[in-house]
Every structure is written in C-alpha cells, then in structure tokens.
C-alpha positions as CSV (number, residue, x, y, z in Angstrom):
1,X,145.2,136.7,45.5
2,X,142.1,138.9,46.1
3,X,140.1,135.8,47.1
4,X,142.8,134.9,49.7
5,X,142.5,138.4,51.2
6,X,138.7,138.3,51.3
7,X,138.7,134.9,53.0
8,X,141.3,136.2,55.5
9,X,139.1,139.2,56.4
10,X,136.0,137.0,56.7
11,X,137.8,134.6,59.0
12,X,138.8,137.6,61.2
13,X,135.2,138.8,61.4
14,X,134.0,135.4,62.4
15,X,136.7,135.2,65.1
16,X,135.8,138.6,66.5
17,X,132.1,137.8,66.5
18,X,132.8,134.7,68.5
19,X,134.6,136.7,71.1
20,X,131.9,139.3,71.5
21,X,130.0,139.4,74.9
22,X,126.5,138.1,74.5
23,X,123.5,138.9,76.8
24,X,122.2,135.5,78.1
25,X,118.6,135.4,79.2
26,X,118.2,134.1,82.7
27,X,115.2,132.9,84.8
28,X,113.9,135.8,86.9
29,X,110.6,136.1,88.8
30,X,109.2,137.7,92.0
31,X,107.7,134.3,92.9
32,X,109.5,132.2,95.5
33,X,110.1,128.5,94.8
34,X,109.4,125.8,97.4
35,X,110.5,122.1,97.5
36,X,111.2,119.1,99.7
37,X,114.9,118.6,100.5
38,X,116.0,116.2,103.3
39,X,119.7,115.5,103.7
40,X,120.4,111.8,104.0
41,X,124.1,112.1,104.5
42,X,127.3,113.3,102.9
43,X,129.5,111.9,100.1
44,X,133.1,113.1,100.7
45,X,133.6,116.4,102.3
46,X,131.3,118.8,100.4
47,X,128.7,116.7,98.6
48,X,125.2,116.5,100.2
49,X,123.0,113.6,99.4
50,X,119.2,114.1,99.4
51,X,116.2,111.8,99.7
52,X,112.5,112.2,98.9
53,X,111.2,109.3,101.1
54,X,111.8,108.0,104.6
55,X,111.4,104.5,106.0
56,X,110.8,103.9,109.7
57,X,110.2,100.7,111.7
58,X,108.9,100.7,115.2
59,X,111.0,97.5,115.6
60,X,114.0,99.9,116.0
61,X,112.7,101.5,119.2
62,X,111.7,100.2,122.6
63,X,108.2,98.6,122.9
64,X,107.1,101.2,125.4
65,X,107.2,103.9,122.7
66,X,103.7,104.2,121.3
67,X,104.2,107.0,118.7
68,X,106.9,109.0,117.0
69,X,107.1,112.3,115.3
70,X,108.8,112.3,111.9
71,X,109.2,115.3,109.6
72,X,109.9,116.3,106.0
73,X,112.2,119.3,105.4
74,X,110.9,122.1,103.2
75,X,113.2,124.7,101.7
76,X,112.6,127.8,99.6
77,X,114.4,129.5,96.8
78,X,114.2,133.3,96.5
79,X,114.0,136.2,98.9
80,X,113.6,135.7,102.6
81,X,110.6,137.6,104.0
82,X,110.2,139.5,107.3
83,X,106.9,137.8,108.0
84,X,105.5,134.2,108.2
85,X,104.5,132.8,104.9
86,X,102.0,129.9,104.8
87,X,102.7,127.1,102.2
88,X,100.4,124.4,100.9
89,X,101.0,120.8,101.5
90,X,98.4,118.1,101.0
91,X,98.1,114.3,101.5
92,X,98.4,112.5,98.2
93,X,95.5,110.1,98.4
94,X,96.6,108.0,95.5
95,X,100.0,107.3,97.0
96,X,98.8,106.8,100.6
97,X,97.8,103.6,102.3
98,X,98.0,104.9,105.9
99,X,94.8,105.9,107.6
100,X,94.5,109.3,109.2
101,X,93.6,109.1,112.8
102,X,94.7,105.4,112.9
103,X,98.3,105.4,111.6
104,X,99.1,109.1,111.7
105,X,97.9,112.6,112.4
106,X,99.1,115.8,110.7
107,X,98.1,119.5,110.7
108,X,98.5,120.8,107.2
109,X,96.6,124.1,107.9
110,X,99.3,125.8,110.0
111,X,102.5,125.1,108.1
112,X,104.5,128.2,107.5
113,X,108.0,129.4,106.5
114,X,108.8,131.5,109.6
115,X,109.9,135.1,109.2
116,X,113.5,135.5,108.3
117,X,113.8,131.8,107.5
118,X,114.1,129.7,104.3
119,X,113.4,126.3,105.9
120,X,110.5,124.7,107.6
121,X,109.4,121.2,108.7
122,X,106.2,119.3,108.1
123,X,105.7,117.2,111.3
124,X,103.7,114.0,111.3
125,X,102.9,111.9,114.3
126,X,102.8,108.2,113.6
127,X,101.1,105.6,115.9
128,X,102.3,102.1,116.7
129,X,99.4,99.9,115.6
130,X,99.2,96.1,115.6
131,X,98.7,95.8,111.9
132,X,102.2,97.2,111.3
133,X,103.6,93.9,112.4
134,X,102.2,92.3,109.3
135,X,102.3,95.1,106.7
136,X,103.8,98.4,105.9
137,X,101.8,101.6,105.3
138,X,102.7,104.7,103.4
139,X,101.9,108.4,103.7
140,X,102.6,110.6,100.7
141,X,102.7,114.4,100.9
142,X,102.6,116.8,98.0
143,X,103.4,120.5,97.8
144,X,101.1,122.8,95.8
145,X,101.3,126.3,94.6
146,X,99.8,129.1,96.6
147,X,100.0,132.9,96.7
148,X,103.4,132.8,98.3
149,X,105.2,129.9,96.7
150,X,105.5,128.0,93.4
151,X,106.6,124.4,92.9
152,X,109.3,125.0,90.4
153,X,111.2,121.7,91.1
154,X,109.1,118.6,90.4
155,X,112.5,116.8,90.1
156,X,116.1,117.5,90.8
157,X,119.4,115.7,91.2
158,X,119.9,114.0,94.6
159,X,123.4,115.6,95.1
160,X,124.4,119.2,95.3
161,X,127.5,119.0,93.1
162,X,127.4,119.1,89.3
163,X,130.5,116.9,89.0
164,X,128.9,114.0,90.9
165,X,126.6,111.5,89.2
166,X,123.3,111.3,90.9
167,X,119.7,110.2,90.3
168,X,116.5,112.3,90.0
169,X,114.3,112.7,93.0
170,X,111.0,114.5,93.6
171,X,111.0,118.0,94.8
172,X,107.3,118.4,95.1
173,X,106.5,115.2,97.0
174,X,107.8,113.3,100.0
175,X,106.7,109.9,101.4
176,X,107.0,108.0,104.7
177,X,106.8,104.2,105.0
178,X,106.0,102.8,108.4
179,X,106.2,99.2,109.6
180,X,107.0,97.0,112.6
181,X,107.8,93.6,111.1
182,X,110.1,91.3,112.9
183,X,112.1,88.1,112.2
184,X,112.7,85.5,114.9
185,X,116.1,86.2,116.6
186,X,118.5,83.4,116.2
187,X,119.0,83.2,120.0
188,X,115.3,82.6,120.6
189,X,115.0,80.0,117.9
190,X,118.1,78.0,118.9
191,X,118.5,78.6,122.7
192,X,115.5,79.6,124.6
193,X,112.2,78.8,122.8
194,X,111.6,75.4,124.3
195,X,112.5,76.3,127.9
196,X,111.1,79.8,128.6
197,X,109.0,81.9,126.2
198,X,107.4,79.2,124.0
199,X,106.5,79.6,120.4
200,X,107.6,82.9,118.9
201,X,104.9,85.4,117.7
202,X,105.3,89.1,116.8
203,X,102.9,90.2,119.5
204,X,104.6,88.1,122.2
205,X,108.0,89.4,121.1
206,X,106.8,93.0,121.6
207,X,105.3,92.2,125.0
208,X,108.6,90.6,126.2
209,X,110.6,93.5,124.9
210,X,108.3,96.0,126.7
211,X,108.3,94.2,130.0
212,X,112.0,93.4,130.0
213,X,113.2,96.6,128.3
214,X,114.8,94.7,125.4
215,X,115.7,96.3,122.1
216,X,116.6,94.6,118.8
217,X,120.2,95.5,119.5
218,X,120.0,93.4,122.7
219,X,118.7,90.4,120.7
220,X,121.5,90.9,118.1
221,X,124.1,90.7,121.0
222,X,122.3,87.9,122.9
223,X,124.5,85.3,124.4
224,X,127.7,87.3,124.0
225,X,130.1,88.6,126.7
226,X,128.4,91.3,128.6
227,X,125.1,90.9,126.8
228,X,121.8,91.7,128.5
229,X,120.1,88.5,127.2
230,X,121.9,85.4,128.3
231,X,120.6,81.9,129.0
232,X,121.3,82.1,132.7
233,X,118.9,85.1,133.1
234,X,116.1,83.9,130.9
235,X,114.2,82.2,133.8
236,X,114.1,85.6,135.6
237,X,112.9,87.3,132.4
238,X,110.2,84.7,131.8
239,X,109.0,85.1,135.4
240,X,108.7,88.9,134.8
241,X,106.6,88.4,131.7
242,X,104.4,85.7,133.4
243,X,103.7,88.1,136.2
244,X,102.8,90.9,133.8
245,X,100.5,88.6,131.8
246,X,98.9,87.3,135.0
247,X,98.3,90.8,136.3
248,X,96.6,91.8,133.1
249,X,94.4,88.7,133.2
250,X,93.4,89.3,136.8
251,X,92.6,92.9,136.0
252,X,90.1,91.8,133.3
253,X,92.4,92.9,130.4
254,X,94.0,89.6,129.2
255,X,96.6,90.0,126.6
256,X,95.8,88.3,123.2
257,X,98.5,86.8,121.0
258,X,98.8,87.2,117.2
259,X,96.4,84.3,116.7
260,X,93.7,85.9,118.9
261,X,94.2,83.4,121.8
262,X,95.4,84.3,125.3
263,X,99.1,84.8,125.3
264,X,101.1,82.0,127.0
265,X,104.8,81.3,127.5
266,X,106.4,77.9,128.2
267,X,104.2,75.6,130.4
268,X,106.6,76.2,133.3
269,X,105.5,79.8,133.2
270,X,101.8,79.3,132.4
271,X,99.3,82.1,132.9
272,X,95.9,81.2,134.5
273,X,93.1,82.2,132.3
274,X,90.5,79.9,133.8
275,X,88.2,82.7,134.7
276,X,87.6,83.3,131.0
277,X,86.7,79.7,130.2
C-alpha cells in the first residue's frame, strides 16, 4: 500500500513539472539581417512564393529595345533605421559567365537600404548583344556581411507559410540568366519563306521584327483573324525590309546576316550590294 502512495505522489510531481512554465532561449542580436527575396507570385490567397533567380529573353520584347534594367529585391530583418545604410553585394565570379561592360553594367558601390525602409533593389542594366541569339549568359550576385548587416539566411523556404510544402532557395545569392534564342515560327516555315523573306536566320528575324514592329506574339497569332501578320500583307512587309537593308548598304553600313554574309531576302526583294564586290 505504501508503494502505491509513493508512486501516486511521484506521478503528480512529474505532471506538475511538465506543466511548469519554462524560459526558452531565443535568438537576439543588435545586428540586422539581410537577404534576397523576390516574389514570383502567390499560391492561394495568403501564400507568397519566392525565387532566387530570374530568366529573361530579349525575344520577348520588340527588336528596337537595346537594353533592359532588371533588379533583385533585398530585404532586411531587424530594426528600421532613420538613416541610409549601405549593404555589400558583389559579383560572384565563379557563377557568372556574362561579361561586365558587354552584357551588363552594375553599380555595387552605391547600394543602400534607404532611411525608414527595410527593402531595396539592386538594379542591373543588361544589353542586347548578338551572341545572345546563340547562347545564354548568367550574372550571379552575392550578399556579404558589412558593418550594418549580416547574412543570416544562406537558405530559406520559398514560401511564407509553415503549412505549405516548399523547397529551399538561397537567401545570400541571386542570379540572372539572359538570352535571345529563337525558333522558326511555323507561319514563316510553312507559308512565307519561299515567297518573301527567304531562308530564316536569327539575325534576319530580328531585323524584320525591328523594321516591321513585330513581336513574338504577332508571330504566334500569324494568319489568324485580325492578325498583324497575314499572307496578303507580306509583300508590303518584305518591301519595307528591302528598303531598310538597301538604305543601310547605300550608307556604307551593310547589314550582315548570321553567317557573316550580306543579308538578303527572297530574290524578288533583292538588295544591291554590288558596290562591295
């Protein structure tokens, strides 16, 4: 009987101990954290989805656009300050194939978190170069510690809700991939190649789009009701391009095609390059 009483008392003590309030140690520091966090979109009504890289193709914009400015979003964790705070971002040489001054330009010496803010943007200007039609290039950025900020998040989940399954992305690095690679539009290959523009090449495609103001969306809708590109107007478009190419040739700046030869269309719209022979 005594053993039963002792066991009962011990069980009560264990139960009371389990209910006692415990002091839990938490992370605390005067340092402020900094990390990349760009929102890709939303899942449902409250879940944000984040990315640590961005792909861009010049094929998605008009041929007259020669450069674009893209940015990476930087956020901070900690107190907001009443003064500008510089942060440190560098080009990761190991992860970068793009050439500074050729494919991009960036000013990493003036990036700051503005006073009263917890977000900033690292802006990069990317240039439309001919080699992007044949390959993609990559620019990788990396955050580093400085006197104002620490990189506490090398990785984190790509969603802002604990209940949603996500993947790990980088918090201290962000990359851009640039290209301008095209495929032959079906309408060119099936309908108009032999009558108007001749053999398809990436550079010729860009010139035609520039002169005529076409976009990839126009080629996707080609031949349909209300489309900009229809067979009946292709003679007019070919004439526009021929006049542009002839004007460049007459001005002493002939346009070269992807193979290094002078650009030509169908023989009915031939450009006279005889002065260069």
